[in-house]
C-alpha positions in Angstrom: 4.5 -2.6 -21.0 3.7 -3.9 -17.5 3.7 -7.6 -16.9 0.7 -9.5 -15.5 2.5 -9.7 -12.1 3.0 -5.9 -12.1 -0.6 -5.3 -12.9 -1.6 -7.6 -10.0 0.9 -5.7 -7.7 -0.6 -2.4 -9.0 -4.1 -3.6 -7.9 -2.7 -3.8 -4.4 -4.1 -7.2 -3.3 -3.2 -6.4 0.4 -6.0 -3.8 0.4 -8.7 -6.3 -0.8 -9.8 -7.3 2.7 -11.4 -3.9 2.8 -13.7 -5.0 0.1 -14.3 -8.6 1.2 -15.0 -8.1 4.9 -17.9 -5.7 4.6 -19.7 -7.9 2.1 -19.1 -11.0 4.4 -20.4 -9.1 7.4 -23.4 -7.8 5.6 -24.2 -11.3 4.4 -23.8 -12.5 8.0 -26.5 -10.1 9.0 -28.7 -11.4 6.2 -28.2 -15.0 7.3 -29.0 -14.1 10.9 -32.3 -12.6 9.7 -33.1 -15.6 7.5 -32.8 -13.9 4.2 -29.5 -14.6 2.6 -29.5 -14.7 -1.2 -26.1 -16.1 -2.2 -26.0 -15.0 -5.8 -26.8 -11.4 -4.7 -24.1 -11.7 -2.1 -21.6 -12.8 -4.7 -22.6 -10.0 -7.0 -22.2 -7.5 -4.1 -18.7 -8.9 -3.6 -17.9 -8.4 -7.2 -19.0 -4.8 -7.0 -16.9 -4.2 -3.9 -13.8 -5.8 -5.4 -14.2 -4.0 -8.7 -14.5 -0.7 -6.8 -11.5 -1.4 -4.6 -9.2 -2.4 -7.5 -10.6 0.5 -9.5 -9.8 3.1 -6.8 -6.3 1.6 -6.5 -5.6 2.0 -10.2 -7.2 5.4 -10.2 -4.9 6.5 -7.3 -2.0 5.0 -9.2 -2.9 7.1 -12.2 -3.7 10.4 -10.4 -0.7 10.3 -8.1 1.5 9.2 -10.9 0.7 12.1 -13.2 1.0 14.5 -10.3 4.5 13.2 -9.5 3.6 12.4 -5.9 4.7 8.8 -6.4 8.1 9.6 -7.6 9.6 8.9 -4.2 7.9 6.0 -2.4 8.8 3.6 0.3 5.7 1.4 -0.3 4.9 -1.1 -3.0 5.5 -0.2 -6.7 3.1 2.0 -8.6 2.5 1.4 -12.3 2.7 5.0 -13.4 5.3 6.2 -10.9 7.6 3.3 -11.8 6.9 3.8 -15.6 5.9 0.1 -15.9 2.7 1.2 -17.5 1.6 4.4 -19.2 -0.9 6.8 -17.6 -3.5 6.0 -20.3 -3.2 2.2 -19.7 -3.7 2.6 -15.9 -6.6 5.1 -16.4 -8.3 2.6 -18.8 -7.9 -0.2 -16.2 -9.5 2.0 -13.5 -12.4 3.0 -15.7 -12.9 -0.6 -16.8 -13.2 -1.6 -13.1 -15.7 1.2 -12.4 -17.7 0.2 -15.4 -17.8 -3.5 -14.3 -18.9 -2.4 -10.8 -21.6 -0.2 -12.3 -23.0 -3.0 -14.5 -23.1 -5.5 -11.6 -24.6 -2.9 -9.3 -27.3 -2.2 -11.9 -28.3 -5.8 -11.8 -28.8 -5.5 -8.0 -30.8 -2.3 -8.5 -33.1 -4.0 -11.0 -33.8 -7.2 -8.9 -34.5 -5.2 -5.7 -36.4 -2.4 -7.4 -34.6 0.0 -5.1 -33.8 2.7 -7.7 -32.3 5.0 -5.1 -29.3 2.6 -5.1 -28.3 4.1 -8.4 -27.4 7.3 -6.4 -25.5 5.3 -3.9 -23.6 3.6 -6.7 -22.8 6.9 -8.4 -21.6 8.4 -5.2 -19.4 5.4 -4.6 -17.7 5.6 -8.0 -17.4 9.4 -7.6 -15.7 8.9 -4.2 -13.4 6.4 -5.7 -12.3 8.7 -8.5 -12.1 12.0 -6.6 -10.0 10.5 -3.7 -6.9 11.5 -5.7 -8.5 12.5 -9.0 -9.7 15.8 -10.3 -8.4 19.3 -9.5 -9.2 19.2 -5.8 -8.8 15.6 -4.6 -10.2 15.1 -1.1 -7.6 12.5 -0.3 -5.1 15.4 -0.3 -7.3 17.2 2.3 -7.3 14.7 5.1 -10.8 13.3 4.2 -9.7 9.9 3.0 -10.4 8.0 6.2 -13.9 9.5 6.5 -14.7 8.4 2.9 -13.3 4.9 3.6 -15.4 4.6 6.8 -18.5 5.7 4.9 -18.1 3.6 1.8 -16.2 0.5 3.0 -18.1 0.5 6.3 -21.6 2.0 6.4 -22.5 1.7 2.7 -20.9 -1.7 1.9 -22.3 -3.5 5.0 -25.8 -2.0 4.9 -25.9 -2.2 1.1 -25.0 -5.9 1.2 -27.6 -6.7 3.8 -30.3 -4.6 2.0 -29.9 -6.2 -1.4 -30.4 -9.6 0.1 -33.1 -8.9 2.7 -34.7 -5.9 0.9 -35.0 -4.2 4.2 -32.4 -2.9 6.7 -32.1 -4.4 10.2 -30.4 -2.3 12.9 -27.7 -4.9 13.3 -26.4 -4.0 9.8 -26.0 -0.4 10.9 -24.2 -1.2 14.1 -22.0 -3.9 12.4 -20.9 -1.4 9.8 -19.1 0.7 12.4 -16.3 -1.8 13.3 -15.9 -2.8 9.7 -15.5 0.8 8.7 -12.9 1.4 11.5 -10.9 -1.6 10.3 -10.9 -0.3 6.7 -9.7 3.0 8.1 -6.9 1.2 9.9 -5.5 0.0 6.6 -5.5 3.5 5.2 -4.1 5.0 8.4 -1.1 2.7 8.5 -0.5 3.2 4.8 -0.5 7.0 5.1 1.7 6.7 8.3 4.2 4.9 6.2 4.2 7.6 3.6 4.0 10.6 5.9 7.6 11.7 5.2 7.1 11.8 1.4 3.4 12.9 1.3 3.9 16.2 3.1 6.6 17.6 0.8 4.7 16.4 -2.2 1.7 18.5 -1.1 -0.4 15.4 -0.2 -2.0 16.4 3.1 -3.4 13.1 4.3 -4.9 12.8 7.7 -1.6 11.4 8.9 0.2 14.5 7.6 -2.3 16.8 9.4 -2.4 14.9 12.7 1.3 14.2 12.8 3.2 11.0 13.6 2.2 10.6 17.3 -1.5 11.2 16.9 -1.7 9.1 13.8 -0.3 6.2 15.8 -3.0 6.7 18.4 -5.7 6.8 15.7 -4.4 3.5 14.3 -4.6 1.9 17.7 -8.2 3.1 18.2 -9.2 1.7 14.8 -8.1 -1.7 15.9 -9.2 -1.7 19.5 -12.7 -0.2 19.1 -14.0 -2.9 16.7 -13.3 -5.5 19.4 -15.2 -3.4 22.0 -18.2 -3.0 19.6 -18.4 -6.8 19.0 -18.6 -7.4 22.7 -21.0 -4.6 23.3 -23.4 -6.1 20.8 -23.8 -9.4 22.7 -26.9 -8.4 24.7 -28.8 -8.4 21.4 -26.5 -10.5 19.2 -25.1 -13.1 21.6 -22.5 -14.6 19.3 -20.8 -11.4 18.1 -18.3 -11.7 20.9 -16.6 -14.4 18.8 -14.9 -11.6 17.0 -12.9 -10.9 20.1 -11.0 -14.1 19.5 -9.1 -12.3 16.8 -7.6 -9.9 19.4 -4.2 -11.7 19.5 -3.7 -10.8 15.9 -4.0 -7.1 16.7 -1.2 -7.2 19.3 1.8 -7.3 16.9 0.8 -4.5 14.6 -0.3 -2.3 17.5 3.0 -2.9 19.3 4.9 -2.1 16.1 3.0 1.2 15.5 3.2 2.2 19.2 7.0 1.7 19.4 7.5 4.0 16.4 8.2 1.7 13.4 8.5 3.8 10.2 9.0 3.5 6.5 9.3 0.1 4.8 9.0 -1.7 8.1 5.3 -0.6 8.1 4.6 -2.8 5.0 4.7 -5.8 7.3 2.3 -4.0 9.7 0.0 -3.3 6.8 -0.1 -7.1 6.0 -0.7 -7.9 9.7 -3.5 -5.4 9.8 -5.1 -7.0 6.8 -4.8 -10.4 8.4 -6.5 -9.1 11.6 -9.2 -7.5 9.5 -10.0 -10.8 7.7 -10.0 -12.9 10.8 -12.1 -10.4 12.7 -14.5 -10.2 9.7 -14.8 -13.9 9.5 -15.6 -14.4 13.2 -17.9 -11.4 13.3 -19.8 -12.8 10.3 -20.2 -16.2 11.9 -21.4 -14.5 15.1 -24.0 -12.4 13.2 -25.1 -15.4 11.2 -25.6 -17.5 14.4 -28.4 -15.1 15.3 -30.6 -17.3 13.1 -30.4 -19.9 15.9 
């Protein structure tokens, strides 16, 4: 039986900035437009975190039963390491999805936007079929696209909408850099596993693009968000604050560009998450200051 610390490790806490940042940015947009509703923001955060942890457990389960986690250079997996049974990990994933669905239903009821049910259902389906089912799209180089859509476009605009009950253009634009930073986390993770994923039949975007082009993609995912934040300043004057996070991008970009591989990229993943959090905080503040 897995210990509590192993369950926490299996939830992959280093990936949680991908859930926190879009909700923070979406709330920054809501503040900037004078319509923040804090309990709705917290409920949106719960939904995002539950989905993120749920997809991590679901991936652990699906990859574990397929055997693609038998040889890994990254953090431990519950099923692959046999610390927990497949059924236990599957139950944990489904429990997270159920919790997200219940919290999301509350937001649907209070906003009266019943079309959000479809968005929620698609989000859960995307979380499961990333590595689940007979034809997982994460094995077909579509993982980054899904992350960009659901942890960028959907999460940011959804958070803004459930608070404002309308959608400002700033939420749409702000979702782009947030989605790119979420992609960066997945890109560097898949770059680390490129040597083992290919032979295991897991054709991630990193496997398809190859080592060199994957490193270029990672660099773009970190640089473009800084450019977007600055480009928004004619209409959102304070978003350039996010550019102050640029020094935190230097070390991980240098590491990736000079060809760091394997376990050494675990530190790069941590640095990417740190940059994502600081960028998200500064970007949120800049969007919120629009209220002035």
